N, C-alpha and C positions, 0 to 999 in steps of 0.2 A: 368442437374445434373448427377454426376457419382453415380449411387446407383447399388446396388445387390443383388442377393438373396444368402441363404447360398451356395447353389450349385454354382454359379456363383463366388462366394468368395473363395470358394477352386479351382477353376480351374485358377483363375485369378494368373496371373504372375505380377500384380501393387505391388509398393514397393511407400515407402513416397517419394523418388528421383524421381520416374516416373510419378507420380500422380502430384507433383508441377510443372514437364517439361510441361505438357501435359493442365493445365491451365495455365500457362506460355502462352503457344502456342497458346491458344483460347481468351486470353484475356490481351495481353502483357503490354496494357498502364491503365490497371484497377488497382485503389488502394488495394493492398493486406490489408495492416494493418495502421492503424493511431493512432500515441502517441502522444498527446498534439498537436504539430504543425509540428511534423515531421508525414513522409508518406512514404512507398515504395511502388511501383506497383510489379504486379507478376513478369514482366520482370528482373526488376532490384532485385528482392528478389532470384529468379532461379538463376540469377548471381551470387548473394553474397554466395548462397549453396554452386556452382560450386567452386568458390573461395575458400572456408573453406575446400570443400571436395579435392581438389587438394592439400592444404596446408597441410591436416592430412597424405594424402597418401605418401605427400613427407617428411614426419618425420621419416622414416626407420621403423615404427612399422606397421606390416602387420595387416589389416582386420581381427579378428573383434577386437581391441581395444578399451577398453572403453574410453569414452571422458565426463569429467565432464566439466558441465557448470555452470560459477559462473557473474551471471549478476544483474544489479538493473532495467535495461532500458529491455524494454519488444521486440524491434522491433530486437535490433542485437540478441538477447538471441534466437528468435523464428528463425531467419536466421541460427543461431549455429545449435540449434535443426536439420533443412534440412540438413545444410551441412555434420553433422555428419551422418545423416541417410544415405546423399546418397555415402557418403565414405564407408558404411557399416560397420562403430564403433557404437555400442550402446552407447546412451547419458544418464547422470546422473546429474540431474538438481538439483543444490545446492542452499540453501538459505541464501542470503546474510545476513538475520538479526537473522539465527539458532545461538545458542551458538557455541564457538569455538570446544568444546569438543564433540558436536554431528556431526559437520562437518567434524572433523578430523577422527573420525569412520568410516562414510560414502567413505572417500578418502581412507583409510586404508581396508577397505572390498572390493571395487569395483577395487582399484588397478588401475587407469587411465593411459593412455599412454601421456595426453595431457589435460589442463584444459583450456578451452575456455573464453576469458573475455573480458572488454571492458580497454580500455587504462586507466582509471582513479581508475581503481580497481586492477592494475598488482601486487602493493606491497601486495596487502591484498591476492589475487588470491594465491603469494608465497608461503604465510604463510599458505594456506590452502593446497597447492602443498606440502609443507613440504621436498623439495628437491627429490621426489620420481618422478617427472616427468614434463615434458616442459610445460612453460606458453605462452600464445598466446594471443595477442591481436587484435584481428579481425578486428580493424582499421587498422593495419598494414599489413594485408594480401591482396597481389597484387592482381588482376584480374586474371583470369586463362583464356588466349583465347586459343579457340584451345581443352579446355578441355574434355574428353571424359570418364564419370563416368562409373566405373566397373559396372559389372553386381552383384546385390546384390539378395540374395537369397530370397523367398518373406515369408519363414519361419525363418529366421534370425532374432536375437533379434533385435527390434527399440529402447529400452530403457528400464532401472532399475529404477522404482519407488520406493522411499525408504518411508516408511509409520511405524506409532509407534509399535513397535514388542512386543509379549508377553514374551520375554526372557529378556526385560530388556533393550535393545538394538533396535534401527531401522531394519527394513529389507525390502531388496530391492524385489521389485513384480517384474516381468520378463514378457514383453509383445513383441509379432514379428509384423512385418509390416501388414501380413496378417490380423492377428485378428483386430489391429488397425482399418486398413481400413474398415473390416467388421462392427466395432461399428460406424465407423465415416461416412459410407454410410446407417446404418439404421437410427441414429440420425437423419441427415439431411432430409431421406426420410418421416420421419415422422413427421417432422417439416415442410416440404414442403420449405426449405431453397434453395434458389435461388441466382444468381449472384446479385438481384434488393436487397438483403437485406445487412443491415448492424449490424452485431452481436456482441455483447459485450463480454468482456475480462475484468471482475472484479478481477478473483482471481491471485494469486500469483503462479507462473509457477513452483513451488516447489508442490503445490495443485495439482494431478491429476483431478478435477473437469474441469482445463482448458483443458484438452485433447479434449472433444466435442466441444469446443468451435474452437480451433485453426484447429484440423484434421476434424471435421463435418463442420464445417463453410465454413471454405477456400478450403478444397483439395474437397469435395464431394458437396459442393452447389455453390461454387466460390464466397461469400459473402466478403465481406472489413471487417475486424474484427478491433473493435475499442477498444482499448486499457483506461483501467483507472484503478490509484493506488489508491486504497481504503486507504490504511495504509499514503500514504502521502495527497492525497487530501479529503479525509474524505467523510463523510456520506451526509452532509448538503447541498453539491451544485453537488450531483449525479443526482437528477431530472433536473437540468439547462444544465448538462451536456446532458443528455440524449435526450434532446431538442434539443440543439447545433448539436449536431451530428447526428441527424437523425436516433438512432438506433431504427431499427426494431425490435430484437430480444432480451430481456433482460435476461442473467441468473446467478442465483446468489439463495445463500441462504435463506430462509423465514427471518430470522434475519435482513438481508439488507433490503431485501422487506418491511417489516413490518417499519424500521426506515424509510425508504427515504417515502413510500405513505400514511404513518401517518403524516407527515410534510407537505404534501401538503393541498393548500388551498381550500376550500369547492369548488365543481365545477371545481377545472384544470382536467384537461386530458393531459395526454400524448399522441399525437395525430398519433405519429409516429410509435407508439410499435404495433407490429401484433403477438410477441408472448411473454408469460413471461412463462420462466421455471424456476421452485423451484426446489431443491434438496437438500439432505443432513439433513433435519430436518423434522419434521412434519408442514402438511399445515393444519389451520384450516377453519371450515366455516367462522370465521370473516376474514379470509386472502381473502377468496372468494370475500366476499361484499365489501372488500378495493379493490379488482382487478375491482369488477365492476363498483367502484364509480370511477374511475380514468383512465379509458382506454375505446377506442371506442368499439361500439358492436361489430365490427370485428374482435377484439382481443379475444385470447385465452390463458388461464391458464392450464400452463401443469405442473402434480405433478410428479416428477421423481426418480425412485430408482436407484441407481448407487453404484459401490464400486469399488477402485482399481484393484482388483482380476478380474473384470467381466465387470468393464465398466458400459454403460447401460442397465438395465435388465428389468423395467415396465416401461409405462408414463400411467398417467390417465389425459386426455384433458376435462377442463371444458371450456363452452362456457360463455355466457351473460343468454342466456336462459336455460343452466343446471340447473334441481332443486339442492338446495342445500342437500336434504337428512334428515334423522332423526340424524346421527351421526357427533359427532362434530370435527373428525377427517377425513380429508380426502384421500380417499383410492390412494394406486400407482400405479393402474390400472392393465392392460394386460401387457404381456411381449411383446419385439419385436420379428418378426420373426426371427427362428433360437435361439431363447434362451426359455427356461423353467426353472419354478422353481418347484420343489416338496416340497411338507410341509411333513416334518415327524416327528411322534410324538415321546416321548425318548423311546419306545420298539422298533425303526425302522419303522414302517408302516406307509404308505400313510394316511394322517389326512383325514379327513371327511370334508366336505363345513363346515364352521365356526370354525375349531377345529384349536388348536393352537399348534405349533410345530416350528422345525428349519427349516428355508428356505434353501434348497441347488439347489444351482444354475447349470443347464444343458445347456452345448452349445460346440461345436466343438472350440468355438473361445477365451475361458476365458484363463487366465494366464498359462502359461506354469509351474510356480511355483515361489520358493524363490530362491532369488541369494544365493548360498552355503549354502543354510539352507534344505538340504533334510528332515532330521527329522521334520520342520515344515511343507514342502510341503507335506508331508507324511500323516500328520493328515488332511491338508486342503482340498485337492485334491485327485481324486480317479477316474477310468473310470466307465462309466456305463454298465453293465453286459451286456445288452441288445441290446447295440449299442457301439462296440470298439471306433468311431470316437469320441462320447459324451464322453467329460470332466464333471466333478462333482465337485463343488465347494461348501461345506461345510462351510456356512459362520459364522454360530454361532446365527444369527441374528433370531429372533422371527417374526411370522409371521402367516396369514391365510388367505382362500379364501372365500371370500362370496358366497351366493347364486345365485350372477348374475358373477359369474367367477373374481371377482375384486380382487387383491392383498391387502393386510393391512400389511404395517408393523409394528412391534409392538415392535420393540426397541431390543438393543443390548443385545445377551447372554452372560453367560461367564464375563469377564475381560474388555469387549471393551466397549466405550462408545461414541456418538458424540457431541464434543465440538464447538461450531458455524460452526460445517457443518465440522468439522477433525475429522477423525477417530483416539481416543487415547486407547493406551493399558493402564489398570492401572497399569499393570505389570511395565511398563518403568518408570514410574512416580515413583513408591514404589521403583525400582532400583536406579535413580537418588537421591531420598531423603536417600537412605540407606548409600549414599557416604557421604551428610552431614556431617560434624564436630558436635561430640558430639550426634547423632542420633543411638539410643541402637536398638530399633524395631519400624518399620514402617506399615503404613496401608493406603490405598486410597481409599475412599468409592464416590459414583455417588451419587449425589442428585439430583433427577429429579422434578421440579416444573410440579404439573399435570395441572395446568392452563395454563402455557405458553410454557409445554413441553420444559423448558431450563433446561440445566444440568448444574451442577456447582461440581467443584471437593472439595473433604473435605479430607486434611492428618491429619492422626489419629499418634501422635508420644510417644514413651517412651523413653526420655533421658538418657544418661549413669550417671554417679553418679558422683555428683558436677559439671554437666552441666546444663547453664542456660536456662529456657525453652524461647527462643527467637522467638516469631512468624517470625519479622522483619528480623532477620538473617536467620531465615532457608529459607524463600521466595528469600533472598539475594544470598544465595548458589545455590537455588535451578534454580533461573532464570541465572545463567552461565552455566547452564547443560542441561535444556530443552526450547525449545520453549514457547513462552509468553499463547498460548493456552492453553500448559500444567500446568500452575502453578495454585493451588490449590486457591481458593478463600477464604477457612478457613484453619489455622490450630488450632487442637487442642492437647493440650498434657493431656497424662496420666499418673499416676504411673508407670501402668502396663499394656500393652494389653492384653486382655482375650485370653486363649489358649485353645487347643482343648487336648484330653486325650493324642494323640500323641505328644504334643508340637508345632504344628502348631497355628497360630493366628484364632481365636474365629471368622469369619467372620458375621456369623449368628448372634453372640452376639453385635457385633459391629454396625451391620443392625440395631438392635434391640434399641441401644444408639443413634441413628441419632438425634431423637428429642434434646439429650442434646448436641450432636455436632452442632447443626445447630447456636448456640449465643456460641460461645468459649470466655472464658476470654482471651484477650489479656495484653500483657506486655507493650504495649505503652499509655502512659499517657494521659488522658483527654487534649482538648484544651483549651487554657490557656486564650483566649479572645475571643470577638465577633465575631472578623475575623476569626478567624480558628475554631470557632464553627461555622461559616457560610460554610466555605470551608469545615470542615468534612460534614456537612450536604449535601452539594452538592455531592460530592465524594459518600457518601453513598448513595443516589437517585440514580447516575448513574451506581454503580456498585451492587446496591443490597445487599450491605455488613453493618450489624449494626455495633454499637459502635466503629465506626472510631476514632483512636486517634491522636494525634498532632504527634506520630514519624510514624505511618505508610504511607507508599509509596503508591503511588495510582497505579504506574505499578505493583509492588508486590502484590497488595490486588485484581489483575486481571485485572487492566486498560490496555487497547492496544492504537495503534496510532488512531483507529476509536475513539475510546471513549476520548483520549486525545484533540482532537479536539472539541470535544461537552462540555471537561471540561473547554477549552479557551475560549467558546460563554459564557457559563454559568458564569465563571468570569468576562468577559468583561459587561455582562450584571447586575451582582450584584453588583460589583465595578466600572464599569467603566476605567477598566485596561485591557491589553493584557498582557499574559504570553507567550512573546516569546521564553521562556528559559528554559520552564518546565520540561525537561529531565535534566537539569543541576542537579535539586535536586526534588524530586517530593512528599517529605513528607508533610503533612498537614504544618508543622510549617514553613517550607521552602517556599510552595507556600505563605502561608500567609504573610510571611517576604517580598516576593517580591510586594505584592501586596501594603504592606506598605511601602517601598521604592517609589513605583510608583506614590503613593497618597499624602505622606507626603510632606513638603517642603523641600528642601535642608538644609542639616545645615548651622547654620549662619558662621560657621567660614572654612569651606572646600569649596574651588573652584570648580566646576563640570567639569567632565572630557570632554574633546574635542572630543574624540572619543569613542562612546558607541556601546558594542557588542550588537547585537538583537538577534542573531542567530548564535551559533558556530559550530554548527557542519555541516556534509554532505562533498563531494569529491569534489563540483565544486569550482571555483576559488572565492574568497570571493568577494561581492560588497560592494564597498565603496559608501555610499551616499551622495552628498553634499545637504545640507539646502536651503531651500528657504529665503524669505524676514522676517520671524520670526525667523531665526536662530534654531528651534525646530530639535530634532533627531526623531520625535514622526513617525511613518508611521503606516497606520492603520493595523487591523489584518486581515482583508481580502486580502491585498496587501501581507502580509507574508505568509498568506494561498496560494494564486496563486503560489509564488515563490516556495514551499516544503521546507521538509525537508532537503534536498541534498544542498540547498544554502544558504552558511554561508553569515550573511549581518551583515555591521558596518555602523554606520552612525553618522555624525559630526554635532555637536553644536556647534552655536556661544560662543566666549568668553562675558561674561557681564550677561551671564542670570541669574546668580548668586549676582548680585550684588556687586560681591566683587572685580571686575577690569573693566576696562574699554572696551569696546566693540573695535573691529578692526577698524581704521579708513581709510583703502582701501581694495579693493579686491586682492592685490598682498601680503599683509601683513596675510590676511586670508590663502591664499592658501600657504605661507612659513610654516605658524604655523601648518596648517593641514598635509603637507607634513611631516613634522618631526615627528607630532604623527604616521601617516601613517607607516613611517619607522619603527618604534619603534614594531608596531604590525608584519608587512609583511616586511623583508628587501630585500625581493628582489621580481620580478615579476614571471609569468606577473602580469600587476595590470588591477581591472576591476572595471572604475568608471563610476558613476550615479548621475543624478541630479535633484532637483525637481526645478522648475521655474528659479529663477536667479541664483541658484545654478550654470549653466552652465556656467558663467564665471569663477568661482573657477575652475569647473572641466576641462575648456580649458588650463588655467595657469599651474595646476598639471600633466594635460597631456603632455603639452610641454617641461615641467621641465624632468618629468621622461624619457621622448625619448630622451633629450638632456645627461643624464646621462647612453644611452645604456639600459634602462628598455627596456622591451615588456609592450607596452598597449592596451590592447583590445579594440575595436569599444568602443565608448561612449554611454550610455544609458540617453537620456535627455528627462524629462517628462516637457511637455510644456514651454519650456524657453521662457521668454519673447520676443518680436519684437524690443523693443526699451529698451533703459537705462534711459529714461528721463520722467518715469513714477510719481515719486514723490507722489504715493498715500498716504504715512504714514507721509509724511512731513505738509500735509494740514488735516490730520483728526483729530478730537478733544480725549481726551483721554476717556471719558464716549463711545463715540462712538466705539473707537478700543474696550473698552472691551465687549462691546456689539457683536461685533463681532464675539470676542474671544469664549464668551458663546455660539453662535448659532455654532461655527465651534465644538465646545467641543460636543454639543449636538447631532450635526450631525455624530460625531465618526471621525471628522477629525482632532482633536488633543489631549492630554494628560494635556493640563495647568490646573495646582492645581489653579484654581479661587480664591479658598480663602486663599490664601498667597499674600496681597500686595506686598510684595517685590519681588516676583517673576514675577509679573504682570509688576511691575515699570522697572524692567531689560529687561521684552520682550519688553515693548517699546521704551527703549531705544537702545537696539539691531536693532530693526525696522528702527528705525529712522538713526541710524548710517550705516546701511546697505543701504538705500534708498541715502546717501549723499555718500557714497563709489561708488555705480553705477553712480552717476552725473559725477563723477570726473575721472572713470575708461576711458582707451582709449585701447579698446582691441585690440590685434594682433591676425592674423589668425591662426587656428589650421589647419593642412591640414590631419589629421588622420581620419579613419570612426569614423561615428556616427549613431546612430538611432535616432529618433524623434517619439515620441508619443505627436501630438498637437491637440489643438482645431481649430476649424475654423478662430476664431480670429487670431490666430496665426501662419497660415497654412505656409505662405510664408518668414517666419523671420527667421534670423541670417545667410543667405545663403551668406554675406558678411565676417561672423567672422570662420564659419566652411565651409572650401573651399575644403576639401576634400570629398569621397564620403559620400554621406547622404543620408539616407534612412527616408521620412518622412511617418507616418501614421496617418492618420485625425481621430480621435478618438473620437470628441465630439463637441457640437456647443460652449460651454463656456470652460472657465478655468478650474471651479470647476468640470464639468462634464467631464472634458478631465483628470481628475486625481483623478477620481473614480474609486477603483478596482471594486466595485459591477456592473460597466458599462460594459457590456457582450463584447462591440465592444473593449473597453480599456484593458480588461482579455486576450482577443485572440490575438491582437496583442502583449502586452506584452510579452506571452509566446513565440510567435515565434521570437520576439527579442531574448529575453534570450536563446532558442535554437539556434538560428545562431550566438549568440556569444559565445556558448559553442562549437560549430564547430569551431570558429575561436580559440578559447582556444586549440583545439586536434590539430591545424596545427602550434599552435605558437611553 
């Protein structure tokens, strides 16, 4: 491990770039980062950093020109971090999910010379850059053979990290190479990180809590960084991912820890975990018990205190044999070597043990200040009068030190709070609210539940004369200005906000009114039927928000992508349907209507569409999925979850399911009909076709026709295609047996058939029989394009005579049912690998 004391750190000439080169030289072929099925070795990461550095230096802007990073995937984003650092260009991480106004402000404030991005985000990145600088897709950056990186001073700026600001705008926290490496080494040393570790990275890269994972885990410990996208992949599958990736060090906020560990079955242990590192929120005695119940005796729990300005400050280690103590809140422990925390009372004196005061962090290695905010830096930072090398950061946080010397974090002072681990300045939210149409005066309160230590924001507003008090509209406007975690859980309207004698908002009076604010009157109408009432109940339970009405929007009430996955699961349990496009309209009324549409029979006079959108959003090439013998467009929610929010999905369903028209008589007729519908949705390629079971024969015809028309066709994705065309099973089955089979499939989550609709069932049987006849008559022609097949052992050698090009086969189960079950981890792993490789093919198309 590359560790250092404060004295060694002071004398070191290391930078982020030189440290990466050293690790790459020591372990060139070791995996550095794993992201789904993509991975990069330390050698490849070092070479990529060199190429990016060379490209930046060739841009004609001398260092230290600042560089913005605009990515959705973590491997290229981290490569860009190292490339910018090696060139001597401070980097600024942008969150692609942030509102445009916030992103534009950050870009305007830091004035970058370039925006580094990935190819699929180039158009969005150009909008972000606002013609102020160049936009570089790092896939287009050529290797830098023989490149010699320039000398970068250890005290030069490594990054500017934007966090919530008390002035109403984000503020950029400056950090240097030397300081960052000091904290990275301290973190790795205290947790004993080595190259045998597999370190989690759950945070978005715009959240500074990711820095210890990247720089402490990789550069100091030589660990493999295993990335997981909580917003895309959700909490329910995180435990399985930890097992699958053999993660030994889990770093997350306590809320995520609780959500994951409370879902674990009694007696289930996560055997690979060596360290569970929690930070950003209070840790309770109950969390310790939860930790002990689901980890091995050798695993340790670490409660950590950190900040953007000072990185890791203190840690408290709990083992399986550590007494829980009398207090319900676990202390944050003792400071790292080279860091000291002074507790100062209101009159400026050092607090006695047990006495509460402001926490002042003292170290040589805290932030150099705020970017272009000298007035804020003068308030937050100062020099220690007794040691000119020591800088002090006045955190504004309250704390105390107990008789044993352990530091206790007691909450935020002033106007700063923690929301789901993110530091939020109430002033910034108020500034955004003040810009909303119709708002005359506003204030934001932080309401903390003492039993769970969870904090929510309450917006208190007075509207201008003749302006409607509409909480939904206010949240919608606010969502365009601030990130989701800054959205108030409640909006309360008053005729007038109480004022002090000097005309300022009387916050003391507002706090006294907090009980009244906790259950505000909303303008949303109540649910109109049982379905809306049940959906409102689910949303209320998920978000902890009472009185949810039919016009309330799930996301504007405080829902996020993580809770969105949970919403889908609960709707699936309650109604048996999957909300694949909840983001299209997340009001209670629209969600309820989507449920009705999925559960009621189709109108007797309207034909079902042939091509159905299951998920419209995302930057990836849309997947068009061909149905199997049943002709249905249904895919399970587990399959949609695996694909993630960035993958648009459309599904074909057969003619005749509605009973209003005849099923197609031939496979060729199906292909021609489906091609015409496909061209309406996507007139030009590239085209990404997939199929379930016998749909592979339709896919082959469509792919050949598209290529003959000069279009680009990506590798086909075939899910357990049949080896033979003469199975004929549905020609011999009795109707009652067919219905029993469909009931079993629906009960297992493998279909969404409205069994209460006899007309639909009759149409389904007709379609299945017609497809069987069409397959028996079909004489397939070879298709020589590339294909990826996920197959069962029963069908492992099939279709070689039809798919004559490059074919990659992955055996994913014993039976056909197992090979099509996305809950099967073998299926899931190989599906994601195929999707990643097909996306690479897209980039090269």
